[in-house]
N, C-alpha and C positions, 0 to 999 in steps of 0.2 A: 503493499500499499504506499503510494507517495503523497505527500501532505504538503500542502502549501497554506502557510498563514499570512492572511491580510490583517496587517495591524494598521487600526485607523487613528490611534491617539497623535496628538501632535506633541505631546510631552515625551521627550527621549528617558528611557528607564524608568516609565512610570508604572503606576499599579497594574494595571492592564497588562504590561507587558512581562511584568513579574508574574502574574497569575497564568498567562500564556506559557511562559516558558516551563513552568510547572507541568503543564499538560503536554506541551510539546517542544522540549528542549531545542536550543539553536541547532544544533548537530544533527537532530532528527528531521529535520523538514526545511522546507525551502520558507524563510521569513522574509515577506516583504512589507516595508515600512511606507505607508502611502505617502507619508510627509516627506519624503525624499524623492518624489515624483512629481513631475508636472502632468495634472488632470485638469485639463479645462472643464468649465461645467457645460452642461448640455443647452445646445439651442435647439427647441423642439422643431423639426423640419420635416417630422415624418409624412406630413401632408403636402409638401412642397413636390413640384414635378420633378425638379432636381433632385430632390433627396435632400440629404445631409452634405454640408459641407465638409471638405478635407480638413481635419484639425491635424496640425504639427504637434504633437504632445507624446507623452508616456503609454497612453490608455492602451493602443493595440501591443505594445510589448508586454504590458502585464496582463493582457486577455491571453496572448500567446502562453506566458508562463501558466496561467491558471489552467488551459486546457490540456497542460501536459501532465497533470496532477489528478488522482483518483479522489482525493479528500480536499476539501475545502475548510478551513477555520476562518472565520471573521472573528477579530479581536477589536474591541471597540469599548471606550468608555462611553457609559450613558451621557447625552447633552441633550437636555431637555423633551426626556422621554424618548428620544431616538438614537440613531446612531452618530458617530462625529461626521463632520462636514467632508473630510477627506474621504471617508468610507461612502457617505451618500453620493457625493459627485462621482466616485468610482463605479457605484451599482446603477446611478442614473444614467450613465453613458453606455449600459448595456441595450438601452432601446437603441442606439445609433449603431451598435454592431450586429444587432439583428438585421438590420437592413444593408449591413456592408455585404458587398460581392463577394469578398475574400471569407466571409464567415456564415455561409449558408448554412453550414453545420452546427452552429452555436448553440441552437437551442435544443438540439438532438444530444451534442456532445454535453452538455449541462446535465440533462437527464439522467445521465451515467453516475454523475458525482455525489459523493455523501458529503453533507454539511454539517459542521459545528457552530457554536458560537460561543465566545466566552465575553462577559462584560461586566464592567466595574462601575459601581455608583455609591456615592457618599450616603444619601439620605433615604433611607428604605427603599433600597436597589430591588428587593425581590418583589416590590408593587411597582415600584416607578419603572423598572426594567420590562415589566410585561407588555407594554405598547412595543418596545423593541423586538422582544420576542415574535410578537405575533408579526410583525414586520418581516423578520427573516423568515418565518413560518410561510407568510403568503409571498415571497419572493420564490421561496423552493417551490411551493405549490404551482406558480406561475410557470416554471422552468421543469416542474416535475422531477426536483432533486428531492433526495432523500434525506430530511433534516432528523438527524440521529440524535443529537442531545445538546445540551448546554450546560454553562456554569455563570452561576451569578457571584460577584464578590462585592464586598463592602468595604469601602476605602475612600476617603477624600485626600487627605494631605499625603505628598510623596513618603512612600515606603509603608504605607498604613496598611497594606494589603496582608503583611506578615502576621497581621494579628487576626485575619479571618481564619482560622485552621480549619473551618468547615468547607471552605471556598477551596484551599489549598489543597485539602485530602481529594476533594470532588474532582478538581483538575488533573490530578496525579492518576485518575482513573477515567477519565473523559476519552481517551484513546488507546486503552492498554495495549493493543496490537503493535503499537510502533516502538515499544521500549523492551 
């Protein structure tokens, strides 16, 4: 099983990364830090006769990497009951990939993927993270991906996730077949 992790946090070495490394150590998967890539927001041109304009950014490079793996892990802090901005922009652009002539296989390829989510929030994350979990479930449902599981951690200040022993334990068992 090959695993790719998309890190959505804008904070380097943050709580979400710490929790994610417990599930998928750095050496056990491909870790992509979206904050290190240029991904332009989508301009909705789905119904334009010419279709989408070509965008010179890193999105297709990331899609190519995603397609090479069996398992996708989305790791993001909870931002206003949803995913981080870099993660949202990355996934929003999937609408454009669906219509790209070089990616006619995109939807079918995604239907063969397993998906996990690792999310961290400060205040009541097990409640305030529910809309985010639903969002991931709906994305998976749309692409017929298999949403296999998730871990929610509680932390606000840098490094605070080490105090959430339940989340750390759950993360260490999230993908047992990779260890």
